[in-house]
C-alpha positions in Angstrom: -12.8 27.5 15.7 -12.0 24.1 15.4 -15.1 23.1 14.0 -14.4 25.4 11.3 -10.6 24.4 10.4 -12.3 20.9 10.0 -14.4 22.1 7.7 -11.6 23.9 5.7 -9.5 20.9 5.5 -12.6 18.6 4.3 -13.2 21.0 1.3 -9.6 21.0 0.2 -9.5 17.7 0.2 -12.9 17.6 -2.0 -11.5 20.0 -4.2 -8.1 17.7 -4.7 -10.3 14.6 -5.3 -12.5 16.6 -8.2 -9.5 17.7 -9.3 -7.8 14.4 -9.4 -10.6 12.3 -11.1 -11.3 14.8 -14.1 -7.3 14.2 -14.2 -8.0 11.0 -15.2 -11.1 11.3 -17.3 -9.7 11.3 -20.4 -7.6 8.4 -22.2 -6.6 7.2 -25.9 -7.8 3.7 -26.1 -6.2 3.0 -29.4 -4.3 4.2 -32.7 -5.7 2.3 -35.2 -4.4 1.7 -38.8 -2.6 -0.3 -41.5 1.2 -0.8 -40.9 2.4 -0.7 -44.3 0.6 -0.1 -47.7 2.2 -0.6 -51.0 3.0 3.2 -52.9 -0.2 4.1 -55.2 -2.1 0.9 -54.1 -4.7 2.4 -52.2 -7.5 5.3 -52.7 -7.0 6.2 -48.8 -6.1 4.8 -45.8 -7.9 5.4 -42.6 -5.5 6.6 -39.6 -7.9 6.5 -36.5 -7.1 7.8 -33.1 -9.8 6.7 -30.6 -10.3 8.2 -27.3 -12.8 8.4 -23.6 -14.1 11.2 -22.3 -15.8 10.7 -18.7 -19.3 11.4 -19.0 -18.6 14.4 -17.5 -16.6 15.6 -19.9 -17.5 17.8 -22.6 -16.3 18.8 -26.2 -15.3 22.0 -24.5 -11.8 22.6 -24.4 -11.2 19.6 -26.8 -8.7 19.6 -29.2 -7.6 17.0 -31.3 -3.6 17.6 -33.4 -1.6 14.8 -35.1 1.9 15.3 -35.8 4.3 13.9 -38.0 7.8 12.6 -37.3 9.3 15.2 -35.4 8.1 17.7 -36.8 7.1 20.0 -33.5 3.9 21.9 -35.8 0.7 19.5 -36.6 -0.2 18.3 -39.5 -3.6 18.3 -38.4 -5.6 20.0 -35.9 -9.3 19.6 -35.0 -11.6 21.8 -32.2 -15.3 20.3 -32.3 -16.5 23.7 -32.4 -14.4 24.8 -36.0 -14.0 22.9 -39.5 -11.1 20.6 -39.1 -7.7 21.7 -40.7 -5.1 20.0 -42.8 -1.3 21.3 -42.1 2.1 20.9 -43.5 2.5 17.5 -45.9 -0.7 16.6 -45.0 -1.8 19.8 -46.8 -4.4 18.8 -49.8 -3.9 15.3 -48.9 -6.9 14.9 -46.5 -10.8 14.6 -47.0 -12.1 17.0 -44.5 -15.4 16.1 -44.7 -15.0 12.5 -43.7 -16.2 11.3 -40.2 -15.5 8.5 -38.5 -18.2 9.3 -35.7 -21.8 10.4 -34.9 -20.5 11.5 -31.4 -19.7 15.6 -31.5 -16.6 15.0 -29.5 -15.2 12.6 -32.1 -16.7 12.9 -34.9 -13.3 14.4 -37.2 -10.9 12.8 -34.7 -9.4 10.7 -37.3 -7.1 11.2 -40.9 -8.6 9.9 -44.3 -5.6 10.4 -46.2 -6.0 10.6 -50.2 -4.1 8.2 -51.9 -0.7 7.8 -49.9 2.3 8.1 -51.3 6.2 7.4 -50.3 7.0 11.2 -48.5 4.0 10.2 -46.3 5.7 7.4 -44.8 6.7 7.5 -40.9 5.9 8.6 -37.6 2.2 10.0 -36.9 1.1 11.4 -33.3 -1.9 11.4 -32.5 -2.6 14.1 -29.5 -5.7 15.1 -27.3 -6.3 17.8 -25.1 -8.7 19.1 -22.7 -8.7 22.2 -20.0 -7.6 19.7 -17.5 -5.3 17.2 -19.5 -3.4 15.4 -22.8 -2.7 12.3 -23.7 -0.7 11.0 -26.6 -0.1 8.0 -29.3 1.5 7.4 -32.0 1.8 4.8 -34.6 4.3 4.3 -37.6 3.2 4.2 -41.2 5.3 2.5 -43.9 4.3 3.2 -47.5 6.4 1.0 -49.6 8.0 0.8 -53.1 8.6 -2.8 -54.1 11.9 -4.1 -55.1 12.0 -2.9 -59.4 14.6 -6.5 -59.4 16.3 -8.8 -57.1 19.5 -11.0 -58.6 21.2 -13.8 -56.5 24.6 -15.0 -58.5 27.1 -17.5 -57.1 31.1 -17.3 -59.3 33.7 -19.9 -58.3 37.4 -19.0 -58.4 39.8 -19.6 -61.1 41.6 -22.5 -58.8 37.7 -23.5 -57.5 38.7 -23.2 -53.7 35.7 -20.5 -53.3 32.6 -19.2 -54.1 31.6 -15.4 -54.6 28.4 -14.6 -53.3 26.1 -11.7 -54.7 22.7 -10.4 -54.3 21.8 -7.3 -55.8 18.2 -5.2 -55.2 16.9 -2.1 -56.9 14.3 0.6 -56.5 13.1 -0.2 -53.4 11.5 2.1 -50.4 12.1 3.0 -47.5 15.6 1.7 -46.8 15.5 -2.1 -46.9 18.1 -4.4 -45.6 19.4 -8.2 -47.2 21.0 -10.9 -45.7 22.3 -13.6 -47.2 22.2 -17.9 -45.7 22.7 -21.2 -46.5 22.0 -24.7 -45.8 19.2 -27.2 -47.3 15.7 -27.4 -48.0 14.5 -27.2 -44.6 17.3 -25.3 -42.2 19.8 -22.7 -43.4 21.7 -19.9 -41.3 22.5 -16.6 -41.5 26.2 -15.9 -42.9 27.9 -13.7 -41.0 30.1 -10.9 -42.2 28.6 -10.0 -45.3 29.7 -7.1 -47.5 26.2 -4.8 -47.7 25.7 -1.9 -49.3 23.3 0.6 -49.9 22.8 3.3 -51.8 19.8 6.3 -52.4 19.5 6.7 -55.9 17.8 10.0 -58.0 14.6 8.9 -57.7 14.0 8.8 -54.1 14.5 4.9 -54.0 17.0 2.4 -52.5 19.4 0.2 -54.5 21.1 -2.4 -51.9 23.7 -4.8 -52.8 24.9 -8.1 -50.9 28.7 -9.9 -50.9 30.9 -12.8 -49.3 33.4 -14.8 -50.4 33.6 -18.2 -48.9 35.9 -20.6 -48.8 34.6 -24.4 -50.8 35.8 -26.3 -48.2 33.6 -24.5 -45.7 30.3 -25.3 -47.4 28.6 -28.4 -47.4 30.1 -31.7 -49.3 26.4 -31.8 -51.3 24.9 -29.3 -53.2 23.8 -26.1 -50.7 20.9 -24.1 -50.7 22.2 -20.6 -51.2 19.4 -17.5 -50.1 19.3 -13.9 -50.2 16.3 -12.3 -48.2 15.3 -8.7 -48.9 13.5 -6.9 -46.5 12.3 -3.4 -45.0 13.1 -2.1 -41.5 9.7 -2.2 -39.1 7.6 -4.1 -41.3 7.0 -7.8 -42.4 8.2 -7.3 -46.0 9.9 -10.4 -47.1 11.5 -11.7 -50.6 13.5 -14.5 -50.9 15.8 -15.4 -53.9 17.1 -18.9 -53.9 20.2 -20.6 -56.2 22.2 -24.0 -55.6 25.8 -24.6 -55.0 27.6 -27.3 -56.0 31.1 -28.1 -54.3 33.9 -27.9 -56.4 34.6 -31.5 -56.4 31.3 -32.8 -57.8 32.6 -31.7 -61.6 36.4 -32.8 -60.8 37.2 -34.9 -64.5 37.9 -38.1 -64.2 36.1 -38.8 -61.1 33.5 -41.5 -62.1 32.8 -42.5 -58.6 32.1 -39.1 -57.6 29.5 -38.1 -60.4 27.6 -41.2 -60.3 27.7 -39.9 -55.6 26.6 -36.8 -56.7 23.7 -37.7 -59.1 22.2 -39.7 -56.4 22.7 -36.9 -54.2 21.1 -34.5 -56.7 17.9 -36.6 -57.7 17.2 -37.3 -53.7 17.2 -33.3 -53.3 15.4 -32.4 -56.0 12.8 -35.0 -54.9 12.7 -33.6 -51.2 12.6 -29.8 -52.7 9.7 -30.8 -55.0 8.2 -32.8 -52.0 8.0 -29.5 -49.6 6.7 -27.5 -51.9 3.6 -29.7 -53.0 3.0 -29.6 -49.2 
C-alpha cells in the first residue's frame, strides 16, 4: 500500500506543478500608444496590447477584449477563430481589417482607431484571457483641443497699493489647469491662494480663469515678470503667457532719481532677457 500511496502523492504534485506553470504562461509585456494627440490631427491611432504566450499555449481559448473607462462591457473583442468586433463607443470607429502581427494568436490584438476625436479621450484597458488565466493592463489616451485664446492682464488699483492679476483661457479640452507665477527671467515662484474658476461651455470645451490681488509692496522693487501657465491634467501640455509688472514707485511724478534708476534697471532687464532668448 505504501508504494501506491507514494505514487498517488507524486501524481498530485506533478498535476499541481503543471497547473502552476500553465497558470503563469500568459503575460502582457507592453501596452503601446501615444499619451496625447490633438483633436482632428491624426488620420488614425494604434493602441497595441502586446502579450506573450508560452510555447505550449495555442490560440485555443484565447480572447482579447478592450474596455473604455469604467464601462463593464467591452468596446472591442477578438477571438482568433472569429472576426474582431467593434462595440460601444468604438462602434464604426475601428479598422477591423488591420493587423499588427502575422502570428495567428496576435494579429488583431490592437485597436486601430480612425480619426480619433475628443469623445475617445479616456482610459483603455486591454484584457487577455485563456482557459487557464487572465491578464490586464491600462493606458490613458488624451485627445485634446488646444485653447482658442489665452490672455494675461495686470491692473493697478486706484491708490496704486495693489495689482489685480487676471489670466483667462478659452476653448480647451479636457479640463485644464491654470497657475500664476512671479519672479525674474531666470527664477519664478508659484503664486499661492489664486482664485481659479472652470466652466464647461455648450460646445463641450472648457473656459478657465485665474485671479489674484497682490499688494504692491509684496512684489519686487524692480520690474517683475508675471506668468500664467495653462496645462492639461495627466499630460505634458503647457502654454505660457507673460507680462512685466512695474511697481508703483517707478512712475511717481517728480522722482527724477527714481526714473533714472528705473531706466537703467529696465535696460539691464531687457538686455538680460534678450541674451537668454538668443541662447
